[in-house]
C-alpha positions in Angstrom: 0.0 0.0 0.0 2.9 2.4 0.7 3.9 2.2 -3.0 0.6 3.7 -4.1 1.2 6.8 -2.1 4.4 7.6 -4.1 2.7 7.1 -7.5 1.1 10.5 -7.7 4.4 12.1 -6.7 6.2 10.2 -9.4 3.6 11.4 -12.0 4.0 14.9 -10.8 7.8 14.9 -11.2 7.5 13.3 -14.7 5.0 16.0 -15.7 7.3 18.7 -14.2 10.3 17.4 -16.0 8.5 17.2 -19.3 7.2 20.8 -18.9 10.7 22.1 -18.1 12.3 20.3 -21.0 9.6 21.6 -23.4 10.1 25.2 -22.3 13.9 24.7 -22.5 13.8 23.4 -26.1 11.4 26.1 -27.2 13.4 28.9 -25.5 16.6 27.7 -27.1 15.0 27.2 -30.6 17.1 28.9 -33.3 15.3 31.9 -34.6 16.0 32.4 -38.3 15.5 35.7 -40.2 13.4 35.9 -43.3 16.6 36.8 -45.3 18.4 33.7 -44.0 15.6 31.4 -45.1 15.2 33.1 -48.5 19.0 33.1 -49.1 19.1 29.3 -48.4 15.6 28.0 -49.3 16.8 24.4 -50.0 18.2 24.2 -46.5 14.8 25.1 -44.9 12.4 23.4 -47.4 9.9 21.2 -45.4 11.5 22.1 -42.1 10.0 23.7 -39.1 11.3 27.3 -38.8 10.9 30.0 -36.1 11.0 33.5 -37.5 10.5 37.0 -36.1 9.4 39.9 -38.3 7.0 42.7 -39.0 3.6 42.1 -40.6 3.3 44.1 -43.9 0.0 42.9 -45.3 -2.9 40.8 -43.9 -5.7 39.2 -45.8 -8.4 37.3 -44.0 -10.4 35.1 -46.4 -12.9 32.2 -46.5 -12.3 29.2 -48.7 -14.9 27.8 -51.0 -15.7 25.2 -48.3 -16.4 27.9 -45.8 -13.1 27.6 -43.8 -11.6 30.9 -42.6 -7.9 31.4 -43.3 -5.3 34.1 -43.2 -2.4 35.0 -45.4 0.1 37.7 -44.4 3.5 39.1 -45.5 6.3 38.8 -42.9 9.4 41.0 -43.4 12.7 41.3 -41.6 13.2 44.8 -43.2 15.2 43.4 -46.1 13.2 40.5 -47.5 9.7 39.2 -47.1 7.8 35.9 -47.4 4.2 34.8 -47.1 2.7 33.1 -44.0 -0.5 31.0 -44.3 -2.7 29.7 -41.4 -6.2 28.5 -41.0 -8.3 30.7 -38.8 -8.0 34.4 -38.2 -5.2 35.4 -35.8 -5.5 38.8 -34.3 -2.7 40.5 -36.1 -2.5 43.8 -38.0 -0.1 45.6 -40.4 2.9 46.8 -38.4 2.7 44.2 -35.7 5.9 42.5 -34.7 5.3 38.7 -34.5 7.0 35.4 -34.0 5.9 32.7 -36.4 6.6 29.0 -36.1 5.6 26.7 -39.0 6.8 24.6 -41.9 8.7 26.5 -44.7 7.9 25.5 -48.3 10.2 26.6 -51.1 7.4 25.4 -53.5 4.0 24.2 -52.4 1.3 22.8 -54.6 -2.3 23.0 -53.5 -4.7 21.7 -56.2 -4.1 23.9 -59.3 -2.3 26.6 -57.3 1.5 26.9 -56.8 2.9 28.9 -53.9 6.5 29.9 -53.4 8.5 30.8 -50.3 5.7 30.3 -47.8 5.5 29.3 -44.1 2.5 27.2 -43.2 1.8 28.0 -39.6 -1.5 26.0 -39.3 0.1 23.6 -36.8 2.6 26.1 -35.4 2.1 29.5 -33.8 1.7 33.1 -34.5 2.4 35.3 -31.5 2.7 39.1 -31.1 6.0 40.2 -29.7 
């Protein structure tokens, strides 16, 4: 019976360790610039990237199937690329944001082709 009293404590420490490691990995993630990514697109193609920049243009749209999505331009002051995400994040032109997502040098969606785009659907878009 005494072993059962330690079980919740063990679970707590495992959860605590997992949380600390997750924050450590995220805090130490390498932040790339838009220019770095666009200067070496083959290196980042299909990889998760973390980028900071300024929002230059925002377009909130709805697909033919009725799904809201957002496309915006992210710039580091030298170069810019597009960011796509489903939903409508609360961002405006001029906002400084951090974006995490998958970079695509070339992305095919149906009959459309997109170049140099970050898909942040499963990532994050956070105001700085």
